[in-house]
N, C-alpha and C positions, 0 to 999 in steps of 0.2 A: 504493499500500499504506499502511495506517495503522500508524505505528510507536508503540510504547509511549511515554507521556509521559516527558520527560527526567528528571523528578524520580524516577519509578519505577525507571528504569534505574540512576540514581545510587544509589538506596536499595539495589537488589539488589547492585550492585557493592560498596557499603560493607559489606553483610551478608556477602558472600562473602569480602571482605578480612578482615573481623573473625574469621570462622571460620578462615581460613588462619593468621592471626597466633596465634589461640588454640592451634591444633594445633601450630604451630611452637614456641611457648613450652612447651607440655606435653612435647613430645619433647625439648626442651632440658633441662628439669628432670629428666626420667627419665635422660637422658644424664649429668647431673651426679651422680645417685645411682650410676650405674654407675661413673664415675670414682672416687668415694669407695670403692666396693667394690674397685676395682683397687688403689687406694692401700693399703687394708687388707690385701689379699692379697700384693701385691708390694713395697710400700714406695714412697716418693716417688722416690728415686734410680733404682731399677730401672725403675719406670714411665716415667720420662723417657728412659732409655737405650733401652729396647725400644720405646717409642713412636716414637722417631726411626727405628728400624729398620722398624717397621710402616708408616711413611710411604712406603717404597719401593714395595712392591706396591700400596699405595693410589694412589700417583701414576700407576703404570702403568695401572691400571684406570680411574681417573677421566679420564685423557687419552684413552684409547680411547673412553669413553662420550661425552665431549664431541665427539669426531670424529664419532661416529654421530649425535649430536644437531644437527649443524651446519646441516641443511637447514631444519628447523622448530624452532628452539631452544625448549626448555621454560623456564618461568619459573624463575629461579634460586632463588627462595623455596621452591618445591615440590621442587626438586632437593635443597636443603639439608635440607628436612623428610625426604625419602626417606633421605638419608644418616643423619640423626639417628635416624630409626626403626630402621634397621638396626643402627647402632652402639650405641643405648641401649635402646630399647623392646623390640626383638627379643631382645636379650641378657638383659634383665631378665625377660622372659616365659619365655625358655628356662631360666634359672636357677630361676625360681619353679615352673615346671610339670615340669621335667625329673625331679626326684626323685619327684614324685607319680606320674608316668608309670612310672618304674622300679619303684616299690613295688607299683603296680597290675598291671603286665603282665609284668615280668621273670620271675616265677615260672612263667608259662605256657610259657616257652621253655626248650629244653635248652641254649641258649647261656649261656656264663658272663656275669657282669654287665658286664664291660668290652666284650666283643663285642656283647652286646645293646644296650648304650648307644650304641656306634658305628654299628651297622647298622640299628637299629630306632628307638631313642628319638631320636637326633639327626636323622635324616631327617624323622620325623613332626613333632616339636615345632619344630625350627628352620624348616623350610619353611612350617609353619602360621603361625608368628609373623611371618616375613618377608612371607608372602602377605597377612596381615592389614593390614600397612602399605600394600600395593598396593591393597587394597580401599578403604582410607581415601582414598587419592589418587584412585582411580577415581570415588568418589562425591562427594568434596569439590571436586575440580578438573576437573569434566566438560568445562569449556570448553577445557581444555588436553590432555585425554586423548582423542586423536582416532583412534588406530589402533595397529597392532602395533609400529611403531617407537617410539612414545611409551611403550608398555608395556615394551619392551625397555630403554629408557633408564632409566625409573623403577625397574624391577626390578634393573637393574645397579647403580644408586645404593644401593638398599636392601642388596643383597648386598655391595657394597663396604664399607658401613658395618659390616655384621655381621662380615665377614672382617677388617676392621681391628682390632676389639676382640678377636676370637678369636686373631689373630696376636699381639697384645700378651700374651695369656695364655700361648700356646705359647712365644713368645720369652722371656717372663718366667720360666717354669718352667725352661727350659734355662739361662738366665743365672744364676738363683738357685742351681742345682745345681752348675754347673761354671764360671761366670764366662765370660770371653772364651775360649772353647775350641772344640773340634771339635764338641761337641754343639750349641752355639748356631749355629755356622756351618752345620752339616748341616740344622738346622731352618729356618734363614733361606733357604738355597738351595732346600730342598724346597718350602716354603710360599710363600716370597716371590718366587722366580724361576722355579721349574718349574711352579707351579700358582697363579699369582695370580688367575686367572679361575675357579677351581673353583666358588665359591659363585654367581658370576654364571651359570655354565652350568646350575645347578639352577633358581634363581629366575627365570631369564628365561623358562621355560616358562609360569609364572603370568602374568608381564607380557604375554607374547605373546598368550595366549588372552583375557585381559582386554581387550587392544588389539583383538582380533578382535570381541569383544562390543561395544566402543565403535564400531568401524567399521560393524557391522551396525545398530547403533542409528541411526547417521547415514544410512546408505544404504537401510535398509529400514523405518525407523520405530522406534518405541519397543520395547524388549525387555520392557517391563513392569517392575514394581517389584522383582522378584526374579529376572528372566530371566538376569541376569548370573551368578547363582550357579552354574548349570551350567557355564558357561565357566570360572569360577574353579576348580571341582573338576576340570575337564578339564585344566587346567594344573598343579594341585597334585599329581596322580597322577604324571606323568613327572618333576616336580621331586623328589618323594620317591624315585622309582625311581633316578634319576640319582645322587642323594645316596647311596642305598643301595649302588649299584655302586661309587661312588668310595670310600666308607669301607670296604666289605666286600670289595672286589676282592682285596686281599692276603690277607685272613683266610679267605676262602671259595672263591676262584676261582683266582688266580694264585699262583705259587710265589716269584717274585722281583719287586722293584720295577720294574726296567727293562722287563721283559716287560709288566708291568701298565701302565706309563706309555706304552709305544710302541703297544700293541694296543688300549688303551681310552681313555686320556686324550687322546693326540694326535689320533686320528680324531674324537673328540667335539668338540675344540676347532676342528679344521679345518671340520667340518660346520657348527658354530655361526657361524663367521666367514663361510662361503659363504652361509648363510641371511640373515645381517644385510646382506651386500652386495646380495643380491637385493632385500630389502626397501627398502634405500636407493635403488636404481635405480628401483623402482616409485614411491617418494615423490618422487624428483626429477622424474620424468616428470609426475606429478600437479601438482607445484608449477609447472612450465613451462606446463601446460595452463591452470591457474587464473590465472596471471599474464597469460596470453594474452587471457583474458576482459577484463581491465582495459585491455589494449592496444587491443582492438577498441572499447571504450567510450571511449577517449581519456584515461584516467587515467594510463596509463604510456606512455612512448615505447618503441618497439621495442628501442632500445639498452638501456633499463633492464630490459626483460624478459630480455635476454641477460646483463646484469650480475648480476641476482638469481636467474635461473633456470638458470644453468649453472656448473659448477665452474670452468672457466677464467675466465669473466666475473667471478665473485665474487672470485677471487684478484686479477685485474687491477684491479677496482674498489677493492678495499681498498688495494692498493699505490698507486694513483692518489690516493686520499683521504689516505693517510698521508703521501705526498710533498708534499701541498699544505696540511698542517695542518688537515685536516677529518675525521680518523679517527672521532671520536665521533659527529659528525653523519651520517657515511655509515652507521655501524653502526645508528643509530637508524632511518634511512630504510630500510635493508635489513631490519631486524627487523619493521618495520610492513608492508612488502611481503610478507614471508613469512607473517606472521600473516594478512594479507588472503587469501592464497592458500588457507590452511587454512579460513578462514571461508567463502569462496566455495564450497568443496567441501561444507561442511555445509549451506549455504543451498540449493544446487542439488539436494541429496538430501533436501530437505524437513525438516531437523531444526531445530526451534525457530526457525522462519523469522523471526518478528517480532523477537524479541530479537537474533538474529544479524544481521539486516538493519540494525537500529538501531546495533549495534556496528560493522558494516561502514561505515556512513555516518560514524561518528565517526573510524574508522581512515583513511578516505579524506581527511577534513579534516586529520587529523594528517599524512598523507603529503604533502599539498600544502604544508603549513607546513614540514615537515622538508626537502623539496626546496629551498625558498627559504633555509632556514637552512644547508643544505649549501653552496650556491653563495655565500651571504653569508659563510661562514666561510673560504672559500678565500683563501689569501694573494694579494696583488695580483699577484705574478708568475705565478700559475697560471691555468689556464683557467677562464673565468667564464660561458661560454655553453653552451646545450644542444648546439650543434654540437661544441664542444670535448669535452663529455662523450661524444658519439657516437663520436668518434675513439678515445676510451679503450675503449669497448665493442666495438670492431671484432673483437678476438680472441675475445671471448665468443660471437660469433655462430657460430663454428665448432663450438662445443659443443652447439648446439641439436639 
């Protein structure tokens, strides 16, 4: 197979990195403008206090998302961009377009302005703005947006960012009105502990369907220039409907909060968790199969396939590397192996074969070097041979 010249690959990578940096800087600038807005609304002291409170639900959500992302980790730069889009650009767009939407459409409804804003304007504008960020990532980071799990992770980070800023506003309002009192405590428990995943449950639909579009593009060829738009809209509709039910449940359907919470919110959360677990199982099996290809070709030892392709093996491998002073080298080796598994899947499905094959060759060379660096970094008292590594991987085989 003829690979593209190295200088063309390098030029494409530089162009992609430049676009990524430009988008990240833009999102950061808009985020800074939102911070200035929050300072003007709440004041510096209040913003600091409620910002610390908002970190609690943010920490819960981000920890869960990183757990979901553990099999084929997304680039940290794109995850940061997703968060900044949610916390900054989505909020900026919502504030800018929300009033226009209200003035244009609220008069067409019999609902009072507060209810209309909660059950119509918020679902439409907020989900559209969050979804726009996912479209940017889908188009600009196609090498890393491979399927539904990737879509779930990116959507979750966008939603986490939006919820973080929204929580600051809600907590700030309660703190300004009553200080450290019952109102702030109730708002924190309700939003921060009872429903930290609310926005994730809405926006994840958009990410999931864009992930399906990405998977179809890989497995069945190109979708065309705009074929993804239908999948985006297919995700946007349930995202808006879920947001509508969440905001309008108490006002339009249920009589009390706990009935609403137990009959709607809890089942939705359980269903979402079950769906993500099923997606992760499918991704794990795919990773094992693709790593097996490299085992057959002689690039990976069977023990390494168990180390990187099973949950017990990965835990054992990380403990082993940490205990011998080679944690960072092991993580680099592991990331390259997992990236190769995703790339092999794209190649076998005929997606951008030349470019992906050239990238595969580069990663294989990196993997050989990283294996050498891993064993070179092991402290003298630790195992230094492949046979010693094989003994570490033994428990991982059981999870295959």
